[in-house]
KOLKE-712212 format. One record per atom (N, C-alpha, C): residue in one letter; atom name; x, y, z. Coordinates in Angstrom, 3 decimals. Layout:
N
 rest atom       xx       yy       zz
    A   CA        X        Y        Z
...
END
This chain:
165
 rest atom       xx       yy       zz
    M    N    9.982    7.668  -21.633
    M   CA    8.793    7.521  -22.459
    M    C    7.913    6.422  -21.869
    V    N    6.642    6.663  -21.766
    V   CA    5.697    5.675  -21.265
    V    C    5.048    4.992  -22.456
    S    N    5.116    3.677  -22.466
    S   CA    4.528    2.883  -23.539
    S    C    3.252    2.243  -23.020
    T    N    2.386    1.847  -23.900
    T   CA    1.164    1.178  -23.463
    T    C    1.275   -0.330  -23.603
    G    N    2.475   -0.853  -23.819
    G   CA    2.672   -2.292  -23.910
    G    C    2.342   -2.973  -22.592
    V    N    2.144   -4.265  -22.622
    V   CA    1.705   -5.021  -21.455
    V    C    2.633   -4.819  -20.257
    C    N    3.933   -4.819  -20.468
    C   CA    4.877   -4.750  -19.344
    C    C    5.654   -3.442  -19.305
    S    N    5.268   -2.438  -20.037
    S   CA    6.105   -1.248  -20.125
    S    C    5.407    0.006  -19.625
    Y    N    4.837   -0.067  -18.438
    Y   CA    4.166    1.089  -17.866
    Y    C    5.122    2.034  -17.158
    M    N    6.364    1.632  -16.987
    M   CA    7.310    2.382  -16.195
    M    C    8.230    3.167  -17.128
    S    N    8.604    4.362  -16.719
    S   CA    9.547    5.124  -17.520
    S    C   10.597    5.750  -16.617
    E    N   11.753    5.965  -17.166
    E   CA   12.820    6.624  -16.417
    E    C   12.521    8.118  -16.362
    K    N   12.701    8.731  -15.192
    K   CA   12.489   10.167  -15.073
    K    C   13.661   10.932  -15.662
    S    N   14.862   10.575  -15.230
    S   CA   16.063   11.192  -15.774
    S    C   17.234   10.283  -15.473
    K    N   18.343   10.501  -16.150
    K   CA   19.512    9.651  -15.945
    K    C   20.128    9.877  -14.569
    D    N   19.935   11.050  -13.984
    D   CA   20.530   11.356  -12.684
    D    C   19.607   11.009  -11.522
    D    N   18.382   10.655  -11.806
    D   CA   17.376   10.390  -10.778
    D    C   17.053    8.904  -10.789
    N    N   17.068    8.266   -9.610
    N   CA   16.811    6.833   -9.513
    N    C   15.330    6.504   -9.541
    S    N   14.453    7.493   -9.506
    S   CA   13.023    7.228   -9.435
    S    C   12.463    6.835  -10.801
    K    N   11.307    6.193  -10.750
    K   CA   10.618    5.755  -11.955
    K    C    9.195    6.305  -11.906
    T    N    8.531    6.321  -13.036
    T   CA    7.172    6.841  -13.128
    T    C    6.219    5.700  -13.481
    F    N    5.090    5.634  -12.766
    F   CA    4.065    4.639  -13.029
    F    C    2.779    5.360  -13.410
    L    N    1.909    4.668  -14.124
    L   CA    0.646    5.265  -14.536
    L    C   -0.330    5.324  -13.369
    L    N   -1.067    6.422  -13.297
    L   CA   -2.035    6.663  -12.234
    L    C   -3.180    7.453  -12.829
    S    N   -4.395    7.160  -12.378
    S   CA   -5.542    7.989  -12.755
    S    C   -6.418    8.172  -11.525
    R    N   -7.254    9.202  -11.584
    R   CA   -8.185    9.474  -10.490
    R    C   -9.594    9.111  -10.919
    T    N  -10.407    8.742   -9.952
    T   CA  -11.820    8.545  -10.240
    T    C  -12.442    9.927  -10.439
    S    N  -13.566    9.990  -11.117
    S   CA  -14.177   11.283  -11.444
    S    C  -14.591   12.077  -10.208
    D    N  -14.808   11.399   -9.089
    D   CA  -15.211   12.109   -7.866
    D    C  -14.037   12.473   -6.968
    A    N  -12.798   12.306   -7.461
    A   CA  -11.619   12.588   -6.643
    A    C  -10.685   13.612   -7.288
    L    N  -11.179   14.344   -8.270
    L   CA  -10.321   15.279   -8.998
    L    C   -9.820   16.425   -8.122
    D    N  -10.503   16.700   -7.013
    D   CA  -10.091   17.772   -6.110
    D    C   -9.074   17.316   -5.065
    L    N   -8.817   16.020   -4.980
    L   CA   -7.896   15.497   -3.966
    L    C   -6.466   15.526   -4.473
    P    N   -5.507   15.678   -3.557
    P   CA   -4.096   15.643   -3.973
    P    C   -3.709   14.256   -4.488
    L    N   -2.767   14.229   -5.403
    L   CA   -2.202   12.966   -5.851
    L    C   -1.308   12.411   -4.744
    P    N   -1.092   11.098   -4.728
    P   CA   -0.152   10.548   -3.747
    P    C    1.214   11.199   -3.927
    K    N    1.846   11.544   -2.814
    K   CA    3.193   12.114   -2.907
    K    C    3.964   11.846   -1.630
    R    N    5.279   11.857   -1.785
    R   CA    6.168   11.699   -0.646
    R    C    6.249   13.036    0.085
    Q    N    6.283   12.995    1.402
    Q   CA    6.364   14.228    2.182
    Q    C    7.791   14.754    2.279
    T    N    8.777   13.871    2.068
    T   CA   10.178   14.287    2.006
    T    C   10.840   13.555    0.846
    I    N   11.981   14.030    0.412
    I   CA   12.655   13.450   -0.748
    I    C   13.099   12.010   -0.500
    A    N   13.364   11.647    0.757
    A   CA   13.855   10.308    1.069
    A    C   12.755    9.364    1.562
    A    N   11.522    9.831    1.601
    A   CA   10.420    8.990    2.088
    A    C   10.173    7.821    1.135
    A    N    9.941    6.642    1.691
    A   CA    9.644    5.461    0.876
    A    C    8.188    5.451    0.432
    G    N    7.294    5.969    1.280
    G   CA    5.874    5.904    1.008
    G    C    5.289    7.213    0.507
    M    N    4.243    7.077   -0.288
    M   CA    3.482    8.224   -0.786
    M    C    2.126    8.211   -0.088
    D    N    1.712    9.345    0.447
    D   CA    0.458    9.403    1.186
    D    C   -0.754    9.215    0.284
    L    N   -1.709    8.429    0.791
    L   CA   -3.003    8.243    0.143
    L    C   -4.046    9.034    0.919
    H    N   -4.954    9.701    0.200
    H   CA   -5.958   10.570    0.807
    H    C   -7.347    9.924    0.754
    A    N   -8.141   10.232    1.759
    A   CA   -9.499    9.678    1.857
    A    C  -10.423   10.326    0.834
    N    N  -11.053    9.504    0.023
    N   CA  -12.036    9.973   -0.952
    N    C  -13.437    9.684   -0.391
    V    N  -13.692   10.248    0.799
    V   CA  -15.013   10.109    1.415
    V    C  -15.787   11.399    1.145
    H    N  -17.093   11.300    1.035
    H   CA  -17.896   12.467    0.705
    H    C  -18.574   13.086    1.913
    E    N  -18.482   12.403    3.045
    E   CA  -18.963   12.954    4.313
    E    C  -18.092   12.358    5.408
    S    N  -18.091   12.965    6.565
    S   CA  -17.312   12.458    7.688
    S    C  -17.649   10.991    7.911
    T    N  -16.603   10.188    8.088
    T   CA  -16.776    8.750    8.291
    T    C  -16.194    8.369    9.635
    C    N  -17.050    7.879   10.520
    C   CA  -16.627    7.521   11.871
    C    C  -16.207    6.055   11.911
    I    N  -15.023    5.820   12.465
    I   CA  -14.576    4.451   12.726
    I    C  -14.690    4.263   14.236
    K    N  -15.683    3.509   14.654
    K   CA  -15.920    3.250   16.074
    K    C  -14.762    2.440   16.664
    K    N  -14.588    2.528   17.972
    K   CA  -13.573    1.725   18.656
    K    C  -13.766    0.258   18.286
    G    N  -12.689   -0.389   17.837
    G   CA  -12.742   -1.802   17.492
    G    C  -13.321   -2.105   16.121
    A    N  -13.819   -1.104   15.421
    A   CA  -14.447   -1.323   14.112
    A    C  -13.445   -1.139   12.977
    R    N  -13.828   -1.625   11.811
    R   CA  -13.007   -1.456   10.607
    R    C  -13.879   -0.864    9.508
    V    N  -13.258   -0.034    8.664
    V   CA  -13.980    0.645    7.584
    V    C  -13.085    0.669    6.349
    L    N  -13.682    0.419    5.194
    L   CA  -12.964    0.500    3.926
    L    C  -13.073    1.927    3.408
    I    N  -11.929    2.594    3.286
    I   CA  -11.875    3.996    2.866
    I    C  -11.361    4.069    1.429
    P    N  -12.149    4.586    0.494
    P   CA  -11.679    4.739   -0.890
    P    C  -10.671    5.882   -0.995
    T    N   -9.795    5.801   -2.003
    T   CA   -8.773    6.848   -2.187
    T    C   -8.961    7.654   -3.461
    G    N   -9.802    7.183   -4.389
    G   CA   -9.984    7.894   -5.646
    G    C   -8.828    7.703   -6.614
    I    N   -7.941    6.766   -6.319
    I   CA   -6.744    6.539   -7.134
    I    C   -6.782    5.150   -7.743
    K    N   -6.394    5.068   -9.024
    K   CA   -6.185    3.800   -9.723
    K    C   -4.766    3.832  -10.270
    I    N   -4.101    2.673  -10.294
    I   CA   -2.722    2.633  -10.787
    I    C   -2.536    1.476  -11.753
    A    N   -1.486    1.568  -12.563
    A   CA   -1.067    0.477  -13.435
    A    C    0.417    0.265  -13.192
    L    N    0.759   -0.917  -12.707
    L   CA    2.150   -1.263  -12.452
    L    C    2.610   -2.286  -13.480
    P    N    3.887   -2.265  -13.831
    P   CA    4.391   -3.305  -14.733
    P    C    4.571   -4.615  -13.979
    L    N    4.625   -5.715  -14.711
    L   CA    4.919   -6.999  -14.094
    L    C    6.238   -6.887  -13.338
    G    N    6.301   -7.556  -12.196
    G   CA    7.515   -7.502  -11.389
    G    C    7.464   -6.438  -10.308
    Y    N    6.321   -5.727  -10.190
    Y   CA    6.143   -4.711   -9.151
    Y    C    4.828   -4.935   -8.432
    E    N    4.757   -4.478   -7.195
    E   CA    3.524   -4.443   -6.423
    E    C    3.471   -3.102   -5.710
    A    N    2.288   -2.719   -5.298
    A   CA    2.127   -1.562   -4.419
    A    C    1.698   -2.103   -3.063
    Q    N    2.304   -1.595   -2.011
    Q   CA    1.958   -2.007   -0.656
    Q    C    1.256   -0.850    0.037
    V    N    0.065   -1.116    0.578
    V   CA   -0.673   -0.117    1.342
    V    C   -0.299   -0.327    2.807
    R    N    0.316    0.688    3.395
    R   CA    0.844    0.579    4.753
    R    C    0.248    1.654    5.655
    P    N    0.300    1.402    6.967
    P   CA   -0.214    2.391    7.917
    P    C    0.633    3.661    7.924
    R    N    0.036    4.732    8.383
    R   CA    0.773    5.957    8.692
    R    C    1.107    5.895   10.178
    S    N    2.370    6.079   10.503
    S   CA    2.814    5.917   11.889
    S    C    2.131    6.895   12.830
    G    N    1.858    8.110   12.374
    G   CA    1.201    9.098   13.226
    G    C   -0.209    8.698   13.613
    L    N   -0.965    8.142   12.659
    L   CA   -2.316    7.675   12.972
    L    C   -2.267    6.511   13.960
    A    N   -1.314    5.613   13.762
    A   CA   -1.200    4.459   14.653
    A    C   -0.800    4.894   16.062
    F    N    0.207    5.745   16.165
    F   CA    0.700    6.162   17.478
    F    C   -0.291    7.071   18.205
    N    N   -0.802    8.058   17.517
    N   CA   -1.646    9.065   18.168
    N    C   -3.089    8.615   18.400
    F    N   -3.617    7.743   17.526
    F   CA   -5.036    7.402   17.603
    F    C   -5.316    5.893   17.637
    G    N   -4.305    5.066   17.422
    G   CA   -4.531    3.623   17.379
    G    C   -5.190    3.154   16.097
    V    N   -5.147    3.975   15.051
    V   CA   -5.770    3.639   13.765
    V    C   -4.680    3.139   12.828
    T    N   -4.923    1.964   12.235
    T   CA   -3.911    1.356   11.383
    T    C   -4.577    0.617   10.220
    V    N   -3.766    0.156    9.301
    V   CA   -4.256   -0.637    8.172
    V    C   -4.385   -2.079    8.658
    L    N   -5.565   -2.647    8.546
    L   CA   -5.842   -3.966    9.108
    L    C   -5.023   -5.066    8.448
    N    N   -4.931   -5.064    7.138
    N   CA   -4.209   -6.114    6.429
    N    C   -2.829   -5.642    5.997
    A    N   -2.131   -4.959    6.899
    A   CA   -0.859   -4.340    6.553
    A    C    0.253   -5.365    6.366
    P    N    1.050   -5.231    5.318
    P   CA    0.740   -4.333    4.210
    P    C   -0.270   -4.974    3.265
    G    N   -1.186   -4.169    2.796
    G   CA   -2.126   -4.624    1.780
    G    C   -1.418   -4.639    0.440
    T    N   -1.552   -5.715   -0.296
    T   CA   -0.862   -5.840   -1.579
    T    C   -1.782   -5.459   -2.729
    V    N   -1.283   -4.600   -3.615
    V   CA   -1.972   -4.265   -4.860
    V    C   -1.164   -4.917   -5.978
    D    N   -1.757   -5.896   -6.627
    D   CA   -1.066   -6.625   -7.688
    D    C   -0.942   -5.781   -8.949
    A    N    0.054   -6.131   -9.768
    A   CA    0.332   -5.371  -10.989
    A    C   -0.828   -5.372  -11.967
    D    N   -1.696   -6.376  -11.926
    D   CA   -2.796   -6.436  -12.890
    D    C   -4.103   -5.862  -12.347
    Y    N   -4.112   -5.303  -11.133
    Y   CA   -5.334   -4.703  -10.579
    Y    C   -5.508   -3.292  -11.135
    R    N   -6.702   -2.969  -11.600
    R   CA   -6.957   -1.651  -12.184
    R    C   -8.088   -0.889  -11.495
    G    N   -8.610   -1.406  -10.399
    G   CA   -9.691   -0.729   -9.703
    G    C   -9.183    0.349   -8.764
    E    N  -10.126    1.023   -8.143
    E   CA   -9.788    2.077   -7.179
    E    C   -9.108    1.460   -5.959
    L    N   -8.034    2.093   -5.507
    L   CA   -7.361    1.648   -4.288
    L    C   -8.206    2.067   -3.094
    S    N   -8.389    1.147   -2.174
    S   CA   -9.087    1.433   -0.924
    S    C   -8.200    0.996    0.225
    V    N   -8.427    1.572    1.378
    V   CA   -7.621    1.299    2.559
    V    C   -8.535    0.734    3.640
    L    N   -8.197   -0.454    4.142
    L   CA   -8.972   -1.082    5.206
    L    C   -8.396   -0.631    6.552
    L    N   -9.048    0.352    7.159
    L   CA   -8.590    0.892    8.448
    L    C   -9.319    0.217    9.594
    I    N   -8.597    0.034   10.698
    I   CA   -9.195   -0.473   11.934
    I    C   -8.805    0.469   13.062
    N    N   -9.739    0.675   13.969
    N   CA   -9.519    1.576   15.103
    N    C   -9.251    0.742   16.356
    H    N   -7.983    0.662   16.730
    H   CA   -7.579   -0.002   17.973
    H    C   -7.492    1.006   19.121
    G    N   -7.852    2.244   18.850
    G   CA   -7.733    3.308   19.851
    G    C   -8.795    3.241   20.926
    E    N   -8.718    4.195   21.833
    E   CA   -9.644    4.258   22.964
    E    C  -10.887    5.081   22.666
    E    N  -10.874    5.809   21.549
    E   CA  -12.014    6.648   21.171
    E    C  -12.357    6.425   19.701
    D    N  -13.574    6.784   19.337
    D   CA  -13.957    6.750   17.931
    D    C  -13.039    7.692   17.155
    F    N  -12.824    7.393   15.878
    F   CA  -11.948    8.205   15.034
    F    C  -12.722    8.612   13.792
    V    N  -12.641    9.886   13.430
    V   CA  -13.377   10.398   12.282
    V    C  -12.416   10.689   11.128
    V    N  -12.757   10.141    9.950
    V   CA  -12.003   10.385    8.725
    V    C  -12.761   11.433    7.919
    E    N  -12.052   12.483    7.528
    E   CA  -12.626   13.554    6.712
    E    C  -12.078   13.464    5.295
    R    N  -12.786   14.032    4.358
    R   CA  -12.351   14.072    2.962
    R    C  -10.961   14.684    2.873
    G    N  -10.074   14.001    2.171
    G   CA   -8.725   14.500    1.953
    G    C   -7.723   14.133    3.035
    D    N   -8.186   13.549    4.152
    D   CA   -7.248   13.133    5.195
    D    C   -6.256   12.122    4.626
    R    N   -5.012   12.210    5.091
    R   CA   -4.007   11.217    4.729
    R    C   -4.244    9.986    5.606
    V    N   -4.621    8.868    4.990
    V   CA   -5.054    7.702    5.752
    V    C   -4.088    6.516    5.678
    A    N   -3.187    6.514    4.726
    A   CA   -2.241    5.404    4.576
    A    C   -1.115    5.874    3.667
    Q    N   -0.153    5.005    3.479
    Q   CA    0.903    5.309    2.525
    Q    C    1.064    4.155    1.556
    L    N    1.522    4.490    0.373
    L   CA    1.690    3.530   -0.709
    L    C    3.177    3.398   -0.997
    V    N    3.686    2.170   -0.938
    V   CA    5.090    1.894   -1.236
    V    C    5.127    0.967   -2.448
    I    N    5.910    1.323   -3.455
    I   CA    6.078    0.498   -4.643
    I    C    7.313   -0.375   -4.426
    A    N    7.170   -1.682   -4.673
    A   CA    8.275   -2.608   -4.428
    A    C    8.403   -3.605   -5.570
    K    N    9.636   -4.035   -5.815
    K   CA    9.879   -5.090   -6.790
    K    C    9.461   -6.419   -6.186
    V    N    9.001   -7.311   -7.040
    V   CA    8.553   -8.634   -6.617
    V    C    9.258   -9.684   -7.479
    E    N    9.798  -10.681   -6.834
    E   CA   10.389  -11.803   -7.562
    E    C    9.298  -12.823   -7.859
    T    N    9.269  -13.324   -9.072
    T   CA    8.306  -14.346   -9.443
    T    C    9.048  -15.677   -9.521
    L    N    8.676  -16.586   -8.641
    L   CA    9.319  -17.899   -8.589
    L    C    8.292  -18.976   -8.855
    S    N    8.794  -20.132   -9.219
    S   CA    7.905  -21.286   -9.345
    S    C    8.363  -22.331   -8.335
    F    N    7.467  -23.213   -7.966
    F   CA    7.777  -24.258   -7.005
    F    C    8.110  -25.547   -7.732
    A    N    8.998  -26.322   -7.125
    A   CA    9.290  -27.671   -7.582
    A    C    8.966  -28.581   -6.402
    E    N    7.941  -29.394   -6.562
    E   CA    7.546  -30.284   -5.463
    E    C    8.566  -31.401   -5.312
    V    N    8.983  -31.651   -4.047
    V   CA    9.939  -32.710   -3.730
    V    C    9.382  -33.540   -2.587
    D    N    9.926  -34.725   -2.395
    D   CA    9.477  -35.578   -1.296
    D    C   10.006  -35.088    0.048
    E    N   11.218  -34.532    0.061
    E   CA   11.828  -34.025    1.293
    E    C   12.576  -32.745    1.002
    L    N   12.592  -31.863    2.001
    L   CA   13.364  -30.625    1.891
    L    C   14.762  -30.861    2.447
    P    N   15.759  -30.120    1.985
    P   CA   17.108  -30.279    2.537
    P    C   17.148  -29.810    3.993
    D    N   18.079  -30.364    4.766
    D   CA   18.238  -29.966    6.161
    D    C   18.745  -28.542    6.250
    S    N   18.462  -27.894    7.412
    S   CA   19.004  -26.573    7.704
    S    C   19.357  -26.524    9.185
    V    N   20.046  -25.492    9.618
    V   CA   20.417  -25.345   11.022
    V    C   19.171  -25.261   11.886
    R    N   18.191  -24.547   11.474
    R   CA   16.972  -24.366   12.265
    R    C   16.042  -25.569   12.187
    G    N   16.005  -26.219   11.060
    G   CA   15.115  -27.360   10.897
    G    C   13.661  -26.931   10.945
    A    N   12.832  -27.695   11.661
    A   CA   11.397  -27.419   11.737
    A    C   11.034  -26.579   12.951
    G    N   12.044  -26.012   13.642
    G   CA   11.778  -25.190   14.825
    G    C   10.909  -24.002   14.454
    G    N    9.782  -23.852   15.133
    G   CA    8.821  -22.785   14.821
    G    C    8.884  -21.635   15.796
    Y    N    7.717  -21.129   16.168
    Y   CA    7.609  -19.967   17.029
    Y    C    8.434  -20.118   18.293
    G    N    9.304  -19.152   18.531
    G   CA   10.112  -19.140   19.760
    G    C   11.307  -20.066   19.736
    S    N   11.541  -20.783   18.670
    S   CA   12.626  -21.775   18.651
    S    C   14.008  -21.156   18.622
    T    N   14.120  -19.883   18.270
    T   CA   15.437  -19.247   18.244
    T    C   15.665  -18.360   19.467
    G    N   14.784  -18.417   20.455
    G   CA   14.956  -17.650   21.683
    G    C   13.994  -16.483   21.747
    I    N   14.165  -15.720   22.814
    I   CA   13.259  -14.584   23.064
    I    C   13.748  -13.355   22.338
END
């Protein structure tokens, strides 16, 4: 059962299924686009589709914000991560610039994907193209306690490259 309480947007699908259901809506101009879905039963990510109304060219080295026509509501303790599609990255050099892009539980606007073209040629996004994937993940909420010194560790303050190649 889905409740409209502040933290109860998630519902159990069935006792035998480990998946959960989150609230999702489409913008009025995206009703013809597919909903996000996994391409296989074991896939972690659900594909997001481009809600562009005309061909959108991403020039070599350029970045473009692509709308998806999707809005979501997550309960506290969850985030959505917008991640690249491996095929776009490998075949065309197109990836999500701020990967993974974080969608906070309290965000209710349309999800957009910030794509960048690292490829050798311009890349064209068409309406309905699968442009990214959405992964839902649990998030731990911690608080900080300020101290004068941190406890020692094996690594200490060793930074980049300090553990070898």
